[in-house]
C-alpha positions in Angstrom: -47.9 -28.4 -49.0 -50.5 -26.6 -46.9 -50.0 -29.2 -44.1 -46.2 -28.6 -44.1 -46.8 -24.8 -43.7 -49.1 -25.4 -40.8 -46.7 -27.8 -39.2 -43.8 -25.3 -39.6 -45.9 -22.5 -38.1 -46.9 -24.6 -35.1 -43.2 -25.6 -34.6 -42.0 -21.9 -34.6 -44.8 -20.9 -32.2 -43.7 -23.7 -29.8 -40.1 -22.6 -29.9 -41.1 -19.0 -29.2 -43.2 -20.1 -26.2 -40.4 -22.3 -24.9 -37.9 -19.4 -25.2 -40.3 -17.1 -23.3 -40.7 -19.7 -20.5 -36.9 -20.1 -20.2 -36.4 -16.3 -20.1 -38.9 -16.1 -17.2 -37.4 -18.9 -15.2 -33.6 -18.3 -15.6 -31.9 -15.2 -14.1 -30.1 -12.8 -16.5 -26.4 -13.5 -16.5 -24.1 -10.7 -15.2 -21.8 -9.2 -17.8 -18.3 -10.5 -17.7 -16.9 -7.0 -17.4 -18.9 -6.5 -14.1 -17.5 -9.8 -12.7 -14.0 -8.6 -13.5 -14.7 -5.2 -11.9 -15.8 -6.8 -8.7 -12.9 -9.2 -8.6 -10.3 -6.5 -9.3 -12.0 -4.1 -6.9 -12.0 -6.8 -4.2 -8.2 -7.4 -4.7 -7.6 -3.7 -4.5 -9.3 -3.4 -1.1 -7.3 -6.4 0.1 -4.0 -4.7 -0.9 -5.1 -1.5 0.9 -6.0 -3.5 3.9 -2.6 -5.2 3.9 -0.9 -1.9 3.8 -3.0 -0.7 6.7 -2.1 -3.8 8.7 1.6 -3.1 8.2 1.0 0.5 9.3 -0.7 -0.7 12.5 2.4 -2.8 13.1 4.5 0.3 12.7 2.3 2.1 15.3 3.2 -0.6 17.8 6.9 -1.0 16.8 9.3 -0.9 19.7 13.0 -0.2 19.9 13.1 -1.4 23.5 16.1 -3.7 22.9 18.2 -0.6 22.5 17.0 1.3 25.5 20.3 0.8 27.5 22.5 2.6 25.1 22.8 6.1 23.6 25.0 8.5 21.8 27.5 10.5 23.7 28.5 13.7 22.0 31.4 15.6 23.6 31.9 19.2 22.7 33.4 19.8 19.3 37.2 19.5 19.3 37.5 17.6 22.5 37.2 14.1 21.0 38.8 13.1 17.7 36.4 10.1 17.5 33.2 12.3 17.6 29.9 10.8 18.7 30.0 7.2 19.9 27.6 4.7 21.4 27.9 3.9 25.1 25.7 2.5 27.8 23.8 4.8 30.1 25.8 3.7 33.1 29.0 4.9 31.5 27.7 8.2 30.3 29.5 11.3 31.7 27.0 13.5 33.4 28.3 17.0 33.2 27.8 20.2 31.4 30.3 19.4 28.6 29.0 16.0 27.5 25.6 15.1 26.2 24.2 11.6 26.2 21.1 11.0 24.1 19.2 7.7 24.4 19.3 5.8 21.1 15.5 5.1 21.2 14.9 8.9 21.1 16.7 9.0 17.8 14.8 6.2 16.2 11.6 6.5 14.1 8.7 7.2 16.4 5.6 5.0 16.5 3.2 8.0 16.2 4.7 8.9 12.8 2.7 6.0 11.4 -0.6 7.7 12.3 -0.8 9.8 9.1 -0.2 6.7 7.0 -3.1 5.0 8.7 -5.3 8.0 8.0 -4.3 7.7 4.3 -5.2 4.0 4.3 -8.6 4.6 6.0 -9.4 7.3 3.4 -8.4 5.0 0.6 -10.7 2.3 1.8 -13.6 4.8 2.2 -13.0 6.1 -1.4 -12.8 2.5 -2.7 -16.3 1.9 -1.4 -17.6 4.9 -3.3 -16.0 3.6 -6.5 -17.9 0.4 -6.1 -21.2 1.8 -5.1 -21.2 4.7 -7.6 -19.9 2.9 -10.6 -22.0 3.9 -13.7 -24.4 1.2 -15.0 -22.5 0.7 -18.3 -19.8 -1.6 -19.5 -17.8 1.3 -20.9 -16.3 3.3 -18.0 -13.0 4.2 -19.7 -11.7 7.7 -20.0 -12.8 7.8 -23.6 -16.4 7.2 -22.6 -16.1 10.1 -20.1 -16.1 12.6 -22.9 -19.7 11.7 -23.8 -21.1 10.4 -20.5 -21.1 12.9 -17.5 -21.7 10.0 -15.1 -18.6 8.2 -16.3 -16.6 11.4 -16.1 -17.6 11.9 -12.5 -16.7 8.3 -11.7 -13.3 8.6 -13.5 -12.6 11.7 -11.3 -13.3 9.6 -8.2 -10.8 7.0 -9.5 -8.2 9.7 -10.0 -8.8 11.0 -6.5 -8.2 7.6 -5.1 -5.1 7.2 -7.2 -3.8 10.6 -5.8 -4.5 9.5 -2.2 -2.7 6.2 -2.8 0.2 8.0 -4.2 0.2 10.4 -1.3 0.5 7.5 1.1 3.2 5.9 -0.9 5.2 9.2 -1.1 5.0 9.6 2.7 6.1 6.0 3.2 9.0 6.5 0.9 10.0 9.6 2.8 10.0 7.6 6.0 12.2 5.0 4.3 14.7 7.7 3.3 14.8 9.3 6.8 15.2 5.9 8.5 18.0 4.9 6.3 19.9 8.1 7.0 19.4 7.6 10.7 20.5 3.9 10.6 23.6 4.9 8.6 24.6 7.5 11.1 24.1 5.2 14.1 26.1 2.4 12.5 29.0 4.9 11.9 28.8 5.8 15.6 29.0 2.1 16.5 32.2 1.8 14.5 33.8 4.4 16.8 32.5 2.7 20.0 33.8 0.1 22.5 34.2 -3.4 21.0 32.0 -4.9 23.7 29.2 -2.4 23.1 29.4 -2.9 19.3 29.3 -6.7 19.5 26.4 -6.7 21.9 24.2 -4.0 20.4 25.0 -3.3 16.8 23.5 -6.6 15.5 20.3 -5.7 17.5 20.2 -2.3 15.7 20.6 -4.0 12.3 17.9 -6.6 13.0 15.4 -4.0 14.3 16.1 -1.6 11.5 15.6 -4.3 8.9 12.4 -5.2 10.5 11.2 -1.6 10.5 12.2 -1.1 6.8 10.5 -4.4 5.9 7.2 -3.1 7.3 7.5 0.1 5.3 8.3 -1.9 2.2 5.2 -3.9 2.7 3.2 -0.7 3.0 4.6 0.6 -0.3 4.4 -2.6 -2.2 0.7 -3.1 -1.4 -0.2 0.5 -2.2 1.5 0.0 -5.6 -0.5 -3.2 -6.1 -3.7 -1.4 -5.3 -2.8 1.3 -7.8 -2.3 -1.4 -10.5 -5.7 -2.8 -9.8 -7.3 0.6 -9.9 -5.7 1.2 -13.3 -7.4 -1.9 -14.6 -10.7 -1.0 -13.0 -10.7 2.5 -14.6 -9.4 1.3 -18.0 -6.2 3.3 -17.9 -4.5 1.2 -20.6 -1.2 3.1 -20.6 -0.9 3.3 -16.8 2.3 2.1 -15.0 3.2 2.3 -11.3 6.9 1.5 -11.7 7.3 -1.6 -9.5 8.8 -3.8 -12.2 7.1 -5.9 -14.9 8.8 -9.0 -13.6 6.7 -8.9 -10.4 3.2 -10.5 -10.1 0.3 -10.6 -7.8 -1.7 -13.8 -7.8 0.1 -14.8 -11.0 -1.0 -11.5 -12.6 1.7 -9.1 -13.9 1.9 -5.7 -12.4 3.6 -2.7 -13.9 
């Protein structure tokens, strides 16, 4: 019996020694929550970057295909048709008629600059969220009540959310303004010469769709970034309102 006890003691000592050696030779595994944080944070930065790329394309957007035409607006009461689209060569140059180049009425490239500033600020704030994340698995709003470091980090997340929403709101405003402009111009085309309408109205529609697609890309990626931020910060009841039937990398977004 004594030999059995001695053998058992020797076996346990050997197992403890082996465990110590393995702990020294193998690196500690990273918590799964940190892996998820880094993955979601990386996706968020990608979405903000895609939004910025679309903004850069807006900065260089050109309406040059429509530079030969403009809106002629005779004095009120002199033309029952109202404003119509004509080529520059047929514009009446006198004190009673006013011809405005169509390109001067279109959204301007420089209006994209504030959106780019927003995106750059979001990327800067995203870096802080990664580098200043508290060293704990629980960074949810509930934990912020007891952990000042988590509370400060949660505030940084809310600031990023506010900045993303500011950029999205501005882009939506641009969409609304552009749609109103395109609607008015299409109405003017309907009052214009058939030749001018056939030659230039399809160009206007094509370019306006291209412009709106870029704004949609900005908005969509900003919303995706907000969805990722919500998951990073643990905002369980958060929704960004882009439709539960949509997904990013096979992941549902709200």
